[in-house]
C-alpha angles and dihedrals in degrees: 000000000000133000094209120106094250138077120286109261126221125185117197120196105215112203100161097258121123093245092061089056091047086054088052091055090049090050091050090054092046091045090053091054096047103022089241128185107241126197121189113202131193118185118197127187117274093240102043098121136279095076128169129325137086096268092047092049091049091051092048092051093049092048093049097045091049096041087250111190094211094077108088112251097020093101090060094046091047089053089050092048091051089054091051090050091050090050093048093242093124135014131237110266093011128119135065121291118272111276125206120229120189108216107135101023092250108133094210093044127086119040132158131193119183134202138172123236121220093270094050100260118140121250118191133183112208130190113191135178120215140148092235123038095201094054091045093053094046091047092048091050091053096046092045091048092234117194090197136007119214116202127174111252122231119232111289111287115257118238132235125036093338091062092050093049099041120093115253111265116256093244092057094045089054091046090053095050105033116101094210131059117288131207115208099205124217118157096332094201109173127223100048096095135231128291106209112197120204140170137191097269135107092241091055093048089048090054093053092086090061091045091053092049089051094050092048091059103035129079119252143043124294124244120188123214133184121178123206117199090219141356092276089064096051096093091056092047090052091050089052094051094045091050091049091048092053091047092054091045090055087055091052099258125117114206111231095210136025112195129192112188135176124217142061104337097223093049094045094046095048092046096048094035093064088080094059135073093227137018113207123202137165119248120260118250089224118113115265095261092057100041092095086075094051122104092242094053093040089054091046089052096048108028123108090209129065116275128212114201108201119208 
């Protein structure tokens, strides 16, 4: 999924929810196919205990080195480590010692432990302290050079007034601000293929390269979908699907299905996408504060399946 002479890099935001851990299992499978470097990040609030001072720092070190559960965030990273052990990605007792990184000035805050997976890719567990989780994840993705961020999705957003008043879920805030592709993980069951959604626009065609890279490294067949809002838009939708199909063929992949549907794009994509492991859409050209009203982010908010927003 990258043309650079380095391993593909996956950053997973671990928040303790089951979808984050499903995303970890997906990343482990993907990493095994591509020998990726995988970083697991837990961000805790800046003021969540164990602040500055020699005694507090000593306690923090002892807790971290011994997988102490009192240190905020360690429960989540320990659960992630146990999944990696179960999947054979790391071995018990392996890895380098925990290292302390001073980023925020919180003595209990930034810790990293690194392992190697069987193919030689790097796996790191990262505990970070920050006043804002979204900013911390986006910054970490940039400094790590992530090719994709995986974040556990919240339950689909309710409609009506409740949707307008509710705060945007963390996964969608990260998707709006991150500069690399983001997977909003829900279920992440492999083997059901990818639904790649396209339209007859320059931004959609530009996103095809990222969709092709994703399909080349993910399990499952590729289905193409373009949705026209009415019959008048069907020729443009057909052009988009045919162009996408030719792009995939040039990359050595033959799409198994080419779908032209009519209706509201968000509703059609979420309905059809429920049968697939991953829905793939290009990022909106709207500014970050308006992305919630784009098709890609609406689908990410409402879909039952996982959604990859390509940038």
